C-alpha positions in Angstrom: 154.4 160.0 136.6 152.5 162.4 134.2 150.1 159.6 133.3 149.4 159.0 137.0 148.8 162.7 137.5 146.4 162.9 134.5 144.5 159.9 135.9 144.3 161.4 139.3 143.0 164.6 137.7 140.4 162.6 135.6 139.3 160.9 138.7 138.7 164.2 140.5 136.8 165.7 137.6 134.7 162.5 137.6 134.0 163.1 141.3 132.9 166.6 140.7 130.7 165.7 137.8 127.4 165.2 139.6 124.5 163.0 138.5 121.2 165.0 138.0 118.5 163.0 139.5 115.8 165.7 139.4 115.7 169.3 138.0 117.4 170.8 141.2 118.6 167.7 142.8 122.0 166.3 142.3 123.9 163.1 143.6 127.7 163.0 144.2 129.9 160.1 145.0 132.5 160.4 147.7 135.9 158.9 148.4 138.1 158.5 151.4 140.5 161.3 152.5 143.5 161.4 154.8 141.1 161.6 157.6 138.1 159.2 158.3 135.5 161.7 156.9 134.7 163.3 153.5 137.2 166.0 152.6 135.5 169.4 153.2 136.8 170.8 149.9 135.1 168.1 147.9 131.7 168.8 149.5 132.1 172.5 148.9 133.2 171.9 145.3 130.4 169.5 144.6 127.8 171.9 146.2 129.1 174.7 144.0 128.9 172.5 140.9 125.2 171.7 141.8 124.4 175.5 142.3 126.2 176.4 139.1 124.3 173.9 136.9 121.1 175.7 137.6 122.6 179.1 136.6 123.0 180.6 133.1 126.5 180.1 131.7 127.0 183.9 131.4 126.8 184.3 135.2 130.0 183.2 136.7 130.2 182.6 140.5 131.4 185.7 142.5 131.0 184.5 146.1 130.2 181.6 148.2 129.4 181.2 152.0 129.2 177.8 153.6 128.8 175.9 156.8 130.1 172.4 157.6 127.3 170.8 159.8 128.4 167.1 160.2 131.2 165.0 159.1 130.5 163.3 155.9 130.6 159.5 155.4 133.1 158.7 152.6 131.4 155.4 151.9 127.9 156.9 150.9 126.7 159.2 148.1 125.8 162.8 148.9 122.5 164.4 147.6 122.5 168.1 146.8 119.3 169.9 146.9 119.3 173.3 145.2 116.9 176.2 146.1 116.6 178.9 143.4 116.5 181.7 145.9 116.6 184.7 143.3 117.1 185.3 139.7 117.7 189.0 139.3 118.7 191.3 136.4 122.4 191.1 137.4 122.7 188.6 140.2 121.5 185.0 140.7 121.5 183.4 144.2 121.4 179.7 145.1 121.3 177.8 148.3 122.4 174.2 148.5 121.8 171.6 151.2 124.0 168.5 151.1 122.3 165.6 152.6 123.6 162.1 153.7 121.8 159.4 155.6 118.8 161.7 155.8 120.7 164.5 157.6 122.1 167.8 156.3 126.0 167.8 156.4 126.7 171.1 154.7 124.9 174.3 153.6 126.1 176.5 150.8 124.9 179.9 149.7 126.5 181.0 146.4 126.0 184.2 144.2 126.5 184.6 140.5 126.8 187.9 138.5 126.6 188.7 134.9 129.9 190.5 133.8 130.0 194.3 134.1 132.6 197.0 134.0 133.3 198.9 137.1 135.8 200.5 139.5 139.0 198.4 139.7 141.8 198.3 142.4 143.7 195.7 144.3 146.5 195.1 146.8 149.8 194.2 145.4 150.9 190.6 145.2 153.3 189.8 148.0 156.7 188.5 147.3 157.0 184.7 146.7 159.5 182.3 145.3 159.1 181.0 141.7 156.9 177.9 141.9 159.1 176.0 139.5 162.0 176.4 142.1 160.0 174.7 144.9 160.1 171.0 145.7 157.2 168.9 144.4 155.0 167.1 146.9 156.7 163.7 146.1 160.2 165.3 146.7 159.2 167.2 150.1 156.6 165.2 151.9 158.8 162.0 152.6 161.4 164.2 154.2 159.1 165.4 156.8 156.5 162.7 157.4 156.6 158.9 158.0 156.6 157.1 154.5 153.1 155.8 154.9 151.6 159.2 156.0 153.5 160.9 153.2 152.3 158.3 150.6 148.7 158.8 151.7 148.9 162.7 151.4 150.6 162.4 148.1 147.8 160.1 146.9 145.0 162.3 148.3 146.4 165.4 146.5 147.6 163.7 143.3 145.3 165.7 141.1 147.0 168.9 142.2 150.6 170.1 142.1 150.9 171.9 145.5 154.2 173.3 146.4 155.1 174.9 149.8 157.2 178.1 149.8 158.5 177.2 153.3 158.6 174.2 155.4 155.0 173.1 156.2 153.7 172.7 159.9 154.7 169.1 160.2 158.3 169.9 159.3 158.7 172.4 162.2 156.9 170.7 165.0 157.8 172.4 168.5 159.1 175.5 166.7 156.3 178.3 166.8 156.7 180.8 164.0 154.8 183.6 162.3 151.3 182.5 161.4 151.8 183.0 157.7 152.2 180.4 154.8 152.4 180.4 151.1 151.7 177.6 148.7 151.6 177.6 144.9 149.1 175.3 143.2 147.7 174.2 139.9 145.9 171.1 138.6 148.2 168.3 137.3 146.9 168.6 133.8 144.9 170.9 131.6 141.3 171.9 132.1 138.5 172.7 129.7 137.7 176.4 129.4 134.5 176.3 131.4 134.8 179.1 134.0 132.8 177.2 136.6 135.2 174.3 136.4 138.2 176.6 137.4 136.2 178.2 140.2 135.2 174.6 141.5 138.8 173.3 141.3 140.0 176.4 143.3 137.3 175.8 145.8 138.4 172.2 146.3 142.0 173.1 146.8 141.2 176.1 149.2 140.3 173.7 152.0 143.7 171.8 151.8 146.0 174.3 153.6 144.2 177.3 155.0 144.3 176.4 158.6 148.1 175.7 158.5 149.0 179.1 159.6 147.1 178.5 162.8 149.4 175.5 163.5 152.5 177.5 162.7 151.9 180.0 165.6 151.9 177.2 168.1 154.6 174.9 166.6 152.0 172.2 166.0 152.3 169.7 163.1 148.6 169.2 162.5 146.3 166.4 161.3 149.3 164.6 159.6 151.1 164.0 162.9 148.1 163.9 165.2 149.1 166.7 167.7 145.9 168.6 167.1 142.4 167.5 166.1 140.1 169.7 164.1 137.7 170.3 161.2 136.4 173.2 159.0 133.4 175.0 160.5 132.6 177.6 157.9 134.2 178.8 154.6 133.8 181.8 152.5 135.3 182.8 149.1 135.1 185.9 146.8 136.0 185.5 143.2 137.3 188.9 142.0 138.9 188.3 138.6 139.1 185.5 136.0 141.7 182.9 136.5 142.7 179.2 135.5 143.2 176.6 138.0 145.6 174.8 135.6 148.0 177.6 135.8 150.0 178.6 138.8 148.1 180.3 141.7 149.8 181.8 144.8 147.8 181.0 148.1 149.0 183.6 150.5 147.6 182.6 153.9 147.6 183.9 157.4 145.9 183.4 160.8 144.9 186.7 162.8 143.5 184.7 165.8 142.9 181.5 167.6 140.8 181.1 170.8 138.1 179.1 172.3 139.1 175.9 170.4 138.7 177.6 167.1 141.1 179.3 164.7 140.7 181.7 161.9 142.5 181.6 158.5 142.3 184.1 155.8 144.0 184.3 152.6 144.3 185.7 149.1 144.9 183.9 145.8 146.9 185.6 143.1 147.6 184.6 139.5 151.3 184.3 138.7 151.2 187.7 136.8 149.9 189.3 140.0 146.1 189.7 139.7 144.2 189.3 142.9 141.8 186.5 141.9 140.1 185.1 145.0 139.9 186.1 148.8 139.2 183.3 151.3 138.2 183.2 155.0 137.7 180.0 157.0 137.1 179.2 160.7 138.0 175.7 162.0 137.9 173.7 165.2 141.5 173.3 166.4 141.8 171.3 169.6 144.9 169.9 171.4 144.1 166.1 172.1 143.6 165.3 175.6 146.4 163.3 177.2 
């Protein structure tokens, strides 16, 4: 299995390694996901790669704000156009438009900052089980999903070791519970030391489970079982402290509200030693299918 995992990670890194076709224009390939459109985390990660390649190496990303405009076609490449909005003494700002079939499918604004010392405090890391004590996806998913669905989900996420602290939404259908969930994740293999790469990988994973807590509040199983339909609408991340995406990260997620066919997920991502690394907020369309 390790070889398969490393191959999956290599495939993901290849997917995120964009082709530069002009100074500020990049092209990325796509691949099918568990739904018939491009996975939102892929587009966000590729757009951040495009932005980051126009920024000096000594200015890591500190935030991104994005809108998903149209469903992406997994059978066609995506072109990323980067606008150099500002290059200041401390901050660099980029805007990226992802285009497919002549239409924008995604907008990203990202900001980068040269390192500096400053005030420092954070909320404490919440209690969470040891990630090594939790079931792997290959162990857990077939117990809760039809084998074909489980296999597709395992394959789609094979580059990442993502472990649920509690039963995921599709394992407790019909049983509403507190709209909170925790997962631990890390890449299935070591990454190079490039800080942008770790930020990009965390961005990719951040779109996988953030809306789960909305489903938990209503006893819905989600996209894997088809009792809701939905898609990401917008996504925001703030990168507070350095981290490695190939070391365990705790994704502590909750949903404060859902209404009007939309639901909000918010989360914090901590390193295993308790440092608050990332804050995330996402809103998505969450609809109950018509009978």
